[in-house]
N, C-alpha and C positions, 0 to 999 in steps of 0.2 A: 675789506669792509670800508666803503664808502659813502657817505651820500649818494639820492640820487643826483643832485646835481655836481656829482663830482665825479660820475660814472664815466663819461669818456677821458676825462684824464689820465683815471685812474688805468683803463684800457691801452691808452695810447704809450702812458709810461710802460705800461708789462712788456707791450708788443715791442719797445725799445731797445731795453735791458736783453730781451728773452735774444733780440738779432743782434745787439751790441755783443754781449758775452757768449752765447749760446752757438750760435752759427760762426760770429767773427774771430771771438779769441780760440774759442775751442779747438778747432783744426791748426792754427795758427801755433800755440803751444804744443799742442800734439806732434806736429812736425819738429817745431822746433828742439822737442827731448827725444824724439826720433833721432834725429841727427848728431846728437849731443849722446846720446847711446849707441849709434854706428860703433864706434872704436872699442867696444866692450863687447855687446850683445853680435854684432854684425847682421847677417840678413834677419836676425827675430827680434831689430831694437824697436820695430811699429811696434810689436806684441806690448812689449814692456811700457813704452810711453805712452799706449793707450790704457792699460793698466792701473800707471800712477795717475794721470787723466781719471781715470775711473773712482780712484781712492778721494779724490775731490768729492765724490757725494758725499763721504762721512763727515767732510767739514761741514758741506749742504746741511743735513743733518742737524749737527751739533746747535749750528745758526739758528734753527728753526724752532729748536727746542726753548733755547736760550729768549726769542720773539713770541712763544705762543702768551708769556704774562701780557702782552699789549695787545695782542690778540682779542684776547678776553675782554681784557677791560673796554677795548671797541666796541666789541662790539657789545657790551652791555652797554653802554652809552647812546650807540644808536638803535635802540629796543627801547630806550627810555626817551626817545625822540618821538 
């Protein structure tokens, strides 16, 4: 939720973080975990690395849930303008 004069900056920051973390760190972390698991799981190590990476979505949901109060407050502040 951004004011009209802040939308371009907000879109640029969103794109930066999506690219940095999603496309940059995601494959790197999955590959590192796969390499770490290969001694234990053999050829199926990538499966477990991707499963563990997918579990990060649960953490994301918790963090988004924690931020919902400030989101609602910001929405109300923007409506008051």
